[in-house]
KOLLOFI-826470 format. One line per 10 residues: number of its first residue (from 1); their letters; for each residue x negated, y, z of C-alpha. Coordinates in steps of 0.02 Angstrom, whole numbers, plus 50000, padded with zeros to 5 digits. Each point is the difference from the previous one (the first is absolute). Layout:
// residues N
NUM	a	X,Y,Z  ... .
***
This chain:
// residues 789
1	xxxxxxxxxx	50008,49989,50004  49865,50120,50047  49911,49969,49837  50144,50030,49892  50033,50177,50073  49810,50050,49994  50014,49934,49798  50157,50106,49989  49925,50146,50072  49848,50005,49886 .
11	xxxxxxxxxx	50122,49988,49850  50119,50147,50067  49833,50104,50000  49938,49958,49818  50167,50027,49935  49987,50184,50079  49823,50012,49935  50080,49949,49832  50140,50112,50008  49899,50142,50059 .
21	xxxxxxxxxx	49865,49969,49842  50149,49999,49888  50071,50151,50052  49849,50078,49986  49953,49955,49834  50167,50040,49942  50025,50168,50068  49807,50063,49992  49934,49952,49826  50006,50152,49929 .
31	xxxxxxxxxx	49938,50104,50169  49850,49968,49944  49994,50101,49837  50102,50156,50088  49903,50131,50062  49940,50005,50209  50080,50149,50067  49948,50107,50127  50081,49944,50141  49942,49801,49933 .
41	xxxxxxxxxx	49812,50093,50020  50043,50082,50177  50037,49820,50052  49862,49930,49912  49850,50123,50107  50109,49965,50159  49966,49808,49975  49836,50037,49958  49985,50102,50161  50067,49859,50104 .
51	xxxxxxxxxx	49876,49871,49927  50141,49919,49923  49927,49983,49855  49868,49896,50053  50130,49862,50014  50085,50033,49848  49861,49992,49876  49938,49838,50086  50159,49925,49972  50001,50049,49824 .
61	xxxxxxxxxx	49844,49947,49965  49986,49847,50110  49961,49837,49892  50079,49858,50046  50077,50115,50142  49860,49999,50076  49949,49832,49982  49844,50045,49891  49889,50152,50014  49886,50062,49862 .
71	xxxxxxxxxx	49818,49935,50029  49849,50039,49886  49871,49904,50120  49882,49870,49893  50089,49881,50105  50175,49921,50026  50094,50105,50136  50160,49972,50026  50103,50143,50115  50174,50028,50088 .
81	xxxxxxxxxx	50056,50176,50016  50091,50089,50138  50138,50008,49884  50027,49796,49986  49948,49994,50215  50142,50101,50043  50129,49903,49923  49957,49858,50098  50026,49929,50173  49952,50123,50110 .
91	xxxxxxxxxx	49916,49848,50102  49902,49944,49858  49806,49964,50001  49879,50023,49893  49965,49801,49935  50196,50005,49979  50002,50145,49904  49862,49943,49888  50064,49831,49961  50067,50050,49828 .
101	xxxxxxxxxx	49840,50043,49919  49900,49897,49900  49878,49869,50088  50085,50040,50168  50079,49848,50101  50092,50080,50172  50157,49989,50068  50090,50059,50137  50021,49889,50150  50164,50106,50062 .
111	xxxxxxxxxx	50087,50165,50025  49876,50046,50126  49818,49937,50053  49854,50076,50098  49859,49865,49961  49893,49992,49853  50066,49912,49853  49931,49860,49849  49951,50067,49866  49902,49952,49826 .
121	xxxxxxxxxx	49946,50081,49855  49933,49923,49837  49962,49829,50128  49897,50121,50132  50068,49969,50175  50058,50113,50107  49822,50016,50096  49932,50022,49836  50096,50145,49955  49942,50175,50038 .
131	xxxxxxxxxx	50129,50114,50093  49967,50199,50024  50124,50136,50036  49936,50163,49983  49828,49955,49985  49997,49909,50166  49956,49812,50012  50187,49928,50059  49966,49818,50040  49938,49919,50147 .
141	xxxxxxxxxx	49812,50032,49975  49959,49814,50056  50143,49877,49941  50044,50116,49867  50191,49974,50045  50102,50159,49941  50122,50084,50093  50089,50103,49887  50158,50032,50119  49882,50090,50112 .
151	xxxxxxxxxx	49945,50138,49877  50124,50094,49914  50201,50015,50009  50054,49968,49807  50066,50182,49990  49829,50066,50023  49922,49877,49888  49940,50125,49841  49939,49861,49875  49944,49833,50013 .
161	xxxxxxxxxx	49884,49919,49883  49918,49829,49955  49851,49992,49907  49999,49830,49942  49828,49879,49980  49891,50162,50050  49959,50109,50156  49964,50183,49992  49795,50026,50031  50059,50136,50138 .
171	xxxxxxxxxx	50116,49880,50086  49976,49983,50199  50017,49810,49975  49889,49847,50019  50114,49862,49993  50067,50067,49817  49947,49848,49877  50112,50068,49843  50141,50084,50061  50050,50156,50089 .
181	xxxxxxxxxx	50177,50088,50074  49982,50191,50042  50116,50095,50047  50034,50191,50050  50105,50108,50097  50120,50100,49937  49941,50204,50050  50065,50136,50089  50125,50085,49887  49981,50173,49933 .
191	xxxxxxxxxx	50145,50048,50088  50087,49979,50199  50100,49870,49974  50097,49852,50115  50035,49826,49948  50113,49888,50111  50063,49821,49957  50078,49868,50094  50017,49814,49930  50100,49850,50048 .
201	xxxxxxxxxx	50021,49806,49921  49980,49821,50032  49930,49930,50154  50035,50153,50094  49877,50102,49925  49986,50174,50010  49884,50122,49971  50011,50193,50066  49857,50123,49897  49963,50199,50020 .
211	xxxxxxxxxx	49897,50072,49916  49948,50207,49999  49877,50096,49894  49956,50178,50037  49961,50066,49833  49864,50116,49973  49962,50099,50181  49968,50178,49982  49902,50022,49837  49846,49898,50096 .
221	xxxxxxxxxx	50025,49859,49870  50041,49869,50141  50157,49880,49958  50030,49856,50128  50138,49856,50036  50035,49885,50149  50122,49861,49984  50065,49878,50119  50116,49815,49980  50070,49884,50109 .
231	xxxxxxxxxx	50044,49839,49907  50076,49819,50085  50064,49845,49943  50029,49825,50038  49902,49854,49955  50115,49936,49861  49955,49833,50012  49996,49898,50153  49990,50147,50170  49919,50147,50054 .
241	xxxxxxxxxx	49997,50185,49945  49880,50134,49943  49975,50180,50030  49883,50122,49920  49944,50188,50063  49904,50092,49875  49927,50177,49963  49922,50089,49850  49939,50152,49998  49850,50098,49864 .
251	xxxxxxxxxx	49955,50180,50006  49939,50063,49833  49876,50192,49983  49950,50051,49845  49852,50119,50006  49984,50054,49825  50036,49935,49821  49919,49811,50009  49964,49992,50190  50114,49923,50118 .
261	xxxxxxxxxx	50012,49884,50148  50136,49902,50087  50015,49926,50154  50107,49823,49992  50059,49923,50167  50101,49845,50046  50076,49892,50145  50095,49850,50040  50073,49877,50131  50098,49870,49954 .
271	xxxxxxxxxx	50052,49834,50063  50074,49842,49912  50053,49824,50035  49859,49888,49921  50046,49919,49824  49986,49815,49977  49923,49931,49849  50073,49836,49940  49897,49869,49917  50103,49914,49841 .
281	xxxxxxxxxx	50072,49872,50128  50064,50137,50130  50079,50080,49851  50093,49862,49920  50067,49954,50174  50056,50180,50056  49968,50124,49854  50059,50190,50043  50029,49938,50170  49828,49968,50057 .
291	xxxxxxxxxx	49938,50117,50144  49993,50039,50186  50125,49917,50124  50107,50082,50087  50018,49889,50161  49858,49923,50094  49978,49827,50041  49832,49928,50093  49867,50013,49882  50073,50083,49856 .
301	xxxxxxxxxx	49877,50097,49933  50113,50086,49864  50116,50070,50133  50001,50195,49955  49931,50065,50178  49848,49915,49960  49967,50082,49831  49978,50166,49937  49873,50151,49926  49984,50152,50103 .
311	xxxxxxxxxx	49899,50112,49880  49949,50165,49984  49885,50125,49886  49930,50173,49998  49912,50084,49869  49941,50137,49933  49887,50095,49856  49924,50178,49967  49977,49993,49789  49901,50153,49931 .
321	xxxxxxxxxx	49986,50051,49807  49866,50154,49982  49963,50044,49824  49838,50129,49986  50014,50039,49835  49853,49962,49859  50098,49826,50002  49949,49944,50183  50122,49939,50113  50017,49898,50153 .
331	xxxxxxxxxx	50112,49893,50078  49986,49952,50176  50109,49897,50126  50003,49940,50151  50111,49876,50095  50047,49891,50156  50150,49847,49957  50030,49897,50149  50119,49839,50016  50049,49908,50162 .
341	xxxxxxxxxx	50079,49846,50084  50051,49901,50103  50074,49868,49924  50082,49832,50087  50045,49850,49948  50068,49838,50101  49881,49874,50057  49978,49840,50065  49847,49964,50107  49921,49833,50083 .
351	xxxxxxxxxx	50040,49998,50197  49834,49903,50014  49861,49939,49904  50012,50166,49886  49845,50133,49946  49956,50202,50032  49890,50010,49846  49890,49851,49996  50010,49966,50184  50132,49870,50075 .
361	xxxxxxxxxx	50103,50013,50144  50070,49869,50105  50165,50103,50046  50049,50149,49973  49988,50111,50169  50153,49975,50122  50100,49909,49873  50147,49921,50109  50047,50187,50042  49984,50073,49821 .
371	xxxxxxxxxx	50179,50045,49929  50059,49862,49881  49896,49874,50080  50076,49819,49988  49916,49853,50064  50057,49875,49873  49929,50092,49854  49817,50047,49976  50051,50153,49897  50032,50167,50052 .
381	xxxxxxxxxx	50079,50122,49907  49928,50175,49978  50013,50176,49922  49812,50023,49925  49989,50192,49989  49856,50066,49872  49971,50171,50043  49903,50097,49843  49927,50138,49915  49898,50068,49863 .
391	xxxxxxxxxx	49941,50170,49944  49913,50043,49842  49924,50179,49980  49894,50085,49860  49956,50151,49892  50008,49995,49818  49882,50124,49906  50023,50032,49809  49907,50122,49892  50027,50051,49825 .
401	xxxxxxxxxx	49906,50076,49867  50077,50058,49833  49878,50062,49888  50063,50014,49811  50067,49808,49953  49930,49926,50150  50062,49971,50173  49896,49931,50131  50067,49937,50167  49904,49919,50143 .
411	xxxxxxxxxx	50091,49935,50154  49945,49961,50190  50114,49919,50098  49977,49936,50189  50125,49891,50085  49988,49942,50165  50115,49861,50083  50038,49896,50157  50124,49895,50071  50029,49908,50153 .
421	xxxxxxxxxx	50144,49841,50052  50010,49942,50130  50130,49844,50055  50101,49955,50121  50125,49877,50089  50159,49994,50115  50076,49880,50067  50216,49991,49924  50141,49949,50138  50121,49891,49973 .
431	xxxxxxxxxx	50111,50157,49922  49864,50055,49885  49949,50134,50112  49819,50057,50009  49882,50154,50078  49832,50057,49960  49971,50012,50191  49946,49805,50022  49881,49947,49851  49951,49816,49985 .
441	xxxxxxxxxx	49814,49955,50072  49891,49855,50017  49839,49942,50099  50027,50144,50131  50084,50143,49929  49946,50003,49825  50135,50065,49880  50056,49869,49863  49943,50082,49813  49966,49939,49831 .
451	xxxxxxxxxx	49947,50148,49943  49884,50153,50069  49918,50072,49863  49933,50147,49969  49955,50068,49825  49890,50140,49924  49961,50077,49846  49917,50129,49910  49988,50040,49811  49906,50121,49888 .
461	xxxxxxxxxx	50052,50003,49830  49919,50110,49853  50076,50017,49842  49942,50081,49833  50110,50055,49850  49971,50076,49825  50149,50053,49886  49952,50065,49851  50128,50069,49868  50004,50034,49813 .
471	xxxxxxxxxx	50075,50029,49840  50109,50130,50105  50030,49884,50149  50071,49869,49885  49865,49876,50047  49953,49983,50162  49859,49866,50076  49986,49999,50184  49876,49878,50078  49972,49994,50181 .
481	xxxxxxxxxx	49923,49889,50155  50056,49984,50172  49871,49895,50127  50073,49967,50170  49892,49947,50154  50086,49919,50138  49968,49946,50164  50130,49894,50098  50005,49925,50162  50091,49900,50100 .
491	xxxxxxxxxx	50000,49907,50194  50111,49878,50080  49995,49997,50172  50082,49857,50075  49925,49861,50118  49870,49865,49917  49991,50108,49838  49819,50053,49999  49862,50036,49885  50057,50023,49807 .
501	xxxxxxxxxx	50158,49954,50052  50000,50157,50121  49953,50107,49881  49979,50041,49809  49904,50144,49894  50021,50003,49812  49920,50128,49892  50085,50010,49806  49934,50095,49851  50124,50012,49867 .
511	xxxxxxxxxx	49957,50106,49829  50178,50032,49908  49968,50064,49823  50142,50070,49863  50016,50060,49821  50132,50093,49954  50036,50037,49825  50162,50099,49928  50032,50074,49829  50165,50094,49962 .
521	xxxxxxxxxx	50047,50018,49816  50131,50137,50027  50093,50040,50177  50123,49845,49955  49878,49867,49963  49855,49947,50101  49880,49844,50032  49901,49936,50130  49866,49861,50046  49932,49977,50170 .
531	xxxxxxxxxx	49869,49890,50085  50037,50010,50202  49926,49915,50139  50060,49978,50192  49954,49932,50173  50089,49903,50134  49926,49981,50164  50046,49852,50106  50134,50046,50104  50043,49955,50180 .
541	xxxxxxxxxx	49903,49924,50147  50020,49828,49926  49880,50052,49861  49853,50005,50127  50045,49898,50171  50095,49869,50048  50161,49989,50089  50033,49899,50130  50149,49856,50053  50080,49999,50169 .
551	xxxxxxxxxx	50033,49815,49991  49837,49936,49939  49870,50133,50006  49924,49972,49836  50010,50140,49856  50168,50005,49914  49925,50111,49874  49821,50018,49942  49901,50146,49911  49967,50022,49838 .
561	xxxxxxxxxx	49840,49890,49961  49943,50108,49860  50048,50182,50039  50014,50091,49846  50116,50135,49932  50114,49941,49869  49965,50094,49851  50108,50057,49841  49948,50037,49813  50155,50078,49895 .
571	xxxxxxxxxx	50024,50025,49827  50139,50093,49950  50036,50056,49827  50165,50127,49996  50118,50108,49882  50102,50165,50053  50145,50077,49910  50101,50141,50077  50139,50092,49928  50168,49980,49995 .
581	xxxxxxxxxx	49944,49824,50060  49858,49969,50118  49915,49820,49976  49848,49926,50061  49929,49827,49934  49840,49932,50063  49922,49839,49999  49892,49947,50139  49856,49862,50034  49922,49972,50181 .
591	xxxxxxxxxx	49870,49883,50092  49982,49990,50183  49862,49907,50105  50004,49944,50183  50191,50020,49964  50071,50013,50183  50152,49909,50062  50088,50025,50158  50082,49833,50072  50124,50042,50134 .
601	xxxxxxxxxx	50119,49868,50094  50080,50018,50161  49893,49926,50151  50106,49833,50075  50123,50041,50120  49982,50199,49971  50079,50145,49894  49813,50082,49983  49886,49938,49864  49841,49943,49956 .
611	xxxxxxxxxx	49894,50080,49848  49877,49881,49911  49892,50106,49868  49959,49890,49847  49860,50047,49883  50098,49936,49822  49869,50041,49890  50023,50056,49825  50167,50056,49922  50006,50067,49842 .
621	xxxxxxxxxx	50194,50086,49934  50044,50082,49809  50174,50053,49979  50099,50160,49921  50112,50123,50082  50127,50138,49913  50093,50139,50065  50117,50108,49890  50122,50137,50070  50113,50117,49898 .
631	xxxxxxxxxx	50020,50170,50048  50188,50070,50066  50117,50006,49848  50182,50031,50044  49934,49990,50175  49940,49837,49976  49836,49925,49999  49943,49808,49992  49850,49905,50069  49916,49835,49980 .
641	xxxxxxxxxx	49838,49913,50048  49936,49830,49999  49849,49892,50002  49926,49840,49929  49835,49942,50097  49900,49825,50002  49917,49948,50147  49883,49872,50037  49861,49965,50143  49838,49956,49937 .
651	xxxxxxxxxx	49925,49880,50112  50056,49863,50119  49997,50065,50202  49910,49931,50129  50113,49954,50147  49966,49896,50147  49827,49912,49962  50076,49967,49807  50068,50087,49848  50161,50021,49949 .
661	xxxxxxxxxx	50074,49985,49811  50052,50189,49975  49900,50014,49849  50106,50067,49854  50156,50028,50126  50083,50154,50000  49987,50124,50133  50120,50018,50127  50126,50147,50011  49972,50029,49814 .
671	xxxxxxxxxx	50148,49973,49907  49972,49977,49806  50155,50090,49952  50059,50168,50088  50118,50166,49947  50108,50133,50029  50165,50091,49929  50058,50174,50071  50136,50123,49924  50029,50187,50083 .
681	xxxxxxxxxx	50126,50113,49976  49977,50185,50067  50111,50138,49946  49970,50111,50150  50150,49949,50113  50023,49835,49958  49838,49855,50006  49972,49819,49982  49867,49894,50014  50003,49789,49942 .
691	xxxxxxxxxx	49854,49896,49998  49985,49836,49958  49836,49900,50037  49946,49825,49953  49864,49891,50082  49934,49840,49950  49956,49847,50097  49852,49998,50135  49893,49869,50042  49951,50009,50194 .
701	xxxxxxxxxx	49850,49881,50010  49844,49992,49925  50017,49833,49927  50164,50041,49923  50109,49862,50086  50122,50145,50055  50094,50150,49944  50170,50083,50004  50087,50063,49853  50041,50133,49917 .
711	xxxxxxxxxx	50132,50132,50026  50092,50139,49957  50074,50152,50103  50097,50165,49963  49999,50153,50100  50129,50145,49942  50015,50180,50080  50132,50137,49951  50049,50179,50090  50072,50168,49982 .
721	xxxxxxxxxx	49914,50174,50041  50163,50055,50082  50055,50197,49965  49933,50131,50120  50062,50042,50179  49940,50181,50006  49784,49969,50002  50026,49821,50020  49983,49877,49853  50081,49819,50053 .
731	xxxxxxxxxx	49943,49844,49928  50073,49820,49996  49923,49842,49958  50020,49804,50000  49852,49896,49987  50029,49815,49975  49882,49860,49996  49996,49832,49938  50172,50003,49905  50004,49825,49995 .
741	xxxxxxxxxx	49968,49961,50168  49866,49894,49915  49934,49877,50139  49792,49961,49945  49828,50000,50061  49910,50163,49939  49814,49944,50025  49882,49898,50130  49960,50075,50169  49869,49855,50041 .
751	xxxxxxxxxx	49920,49907,49871  49932,49846,50021  49864,49879,49890  50102,49860,49987  50183,49955,50050  49981,49821,49991  49862,49875,50055  49865,50011,49861  49864,49903,49953  49818,50094,49981 .
761	xxxxxxxxxx	49897,49973,49864  49882,49920,50114  50141,49877,50063  50049,50106,50154  50177,49989,50062  50060,50169,50028  50141,50029,50082  50149,50134,49935  50074,50135,50090  50170,50092,49959 .
771	xxxxxxxxxx	49975,50185,49927  50113,50108,50052  50114,50128,49933  50088,50176,49970  50179,50005,50002  50075,50147,49879  50130,50125,50082  50182,49922,49997  50125,50142,49915  50002,50160,50090 .
781	xxxxxxxxx	50095,50152,49988  49941,50179,50048  50095,50161,50005  49904,50172,50014  50103,50171,50034  49877,50133,49996  49985,50202,49999  49887,50134,49947  50003,50147,50041 .
***
């Protein structure tokens, strides 16, 4: 019944759009040939004075309704403008927004989430994709998990760019093998302005948002804005809820022509229950209902009261651009980004004969008086609290010298990052309750822990880039190299862990050259070819130190035996056309050495996970991608994108003292076919956007013995700008996600080497383990009413 009502609503909205378009075309066909009256000219000037012409111009020129932005760089880049982002759900994340772009595999986990998302671009996993926000690194500096819901409200996003197959030579990333996502904030308005919005929809989801723009303050050249939002929703599968508080702010100062400064700040506090990620067997049994339990029973680690994430983020940056004349300019940016927990999970611990680190204990201290203790059960249920933080600070300096046909750029980037994590366990009583005043101990007061880590990293990166322009800038040749020197060290301070198992220090030097060539026949036609490189430093503690089982005292994961950065060489050739139709067609090929795959699985009797980093050797891929969009015609614009890609592993992987037969197998999380269609209508009063996306089947294991099928999803957004009430301009909007209520697995959460038992090349029997998967969002409806004044 709900689905019928929403489909009926959509049909009525689009019927009204069609009627409005027909009336406008029938009634105004000759108006464009009439002479503009003085009153119309006056209104036009007033519109300019109010800053409204900016939105009108974008609406009239935006290709595909903002789903495609014109690019001229000699590399493949896809972008979304604010015009498109504004039509989507107000709880959208960067990952869900870019899911329509070629080569991107990403799906929303629900109407609201505050945790990191899974993502693939051209077969590269999320940890191999660089993410920056306003030039700041936007991922955990050690694990590379991205917390994009903590970065910016979608209402404040200016533009989102996806660079497939390459990384900017001045990017503040060291994990981006061959893809980069960059996002910018929508800067302060020219005039004083308020925007207020309230949204509500499926699964108790709501979002309240307010933004204030100061406009230019006096004649100082200073403009600023500040915004705040509160979001809340229910966990749509299982039980639990989600809350998020967020602040964005920016201040800009125009010093003179060509010189300006920006200060950007953000703060987030969030809390949500833990998403559970099913194996294929769990998916087949529970389907879309797989989630946390609402009632506690002894030993139930899936109880909602034992699982959740309390996360936060604080970031700030000062960006400066100074022009000194004579072709000299300087970009200087300082930044600091901090993410923190804690996370908490349900755990099962041995009461007797367990381990703290590598040191055994005969019994937990005072175990007979512990809450939840049952003499008939050798195990005790506990809440594991992992308290952690990461901070990354840095300075980026880039000098430019433009002289005649040559532009020389020199860059220095210094980055300092640190992390700390401490784990404690707390006993759970018969009602599923626990508190942090009584951590579990053994051996006379030693706190139980599997993780007591500290990480430290320093990076010095130098880049030189030289761009030459010929034939009146129609031909450009750009060559450069980035050289990174990194020192990373970890300590794991657990009882019985000593020597190289206690501390590990690694030093890495990586050169990354690139060559970009572009030729423009005329303003409409462009061809480009490039050869680029990228690197990915091994991520997380598991790359350097082992983690230890609480039941055996032995290593659950082993550090990489051959600690080397992943390295990628990419070649691209592309063609662009820009006119009424915008199009980009690119063919690509890449080779990866020391390809790193993060195998992730649940710890037995727990909802926490253990990670094993695998050096999968070499990997090769080739493919073609296309993107096309029309500019508005009778207020209608269309968009289409697609990619075909073939991947194969180049070697058999060393695993468990043997070799798995992975040579020639397809890369995990890399569908051969993917594509999207989009249709947008916007006449300044009514607007709507429809997207349809297809993602092909994806393998989840290195030996290709388990995969998920392809799926199709569709989203719709419709709305109307209502008549002004005094100085207030109201607007209504309805967003429908997953229109067909498709029940599907969108991607992998944790890969494994093999799902079934395998016979190694040397004859060893290698036991398989089940991959875990991400469940895509169900059908969701979100309504929004907003006002500008």
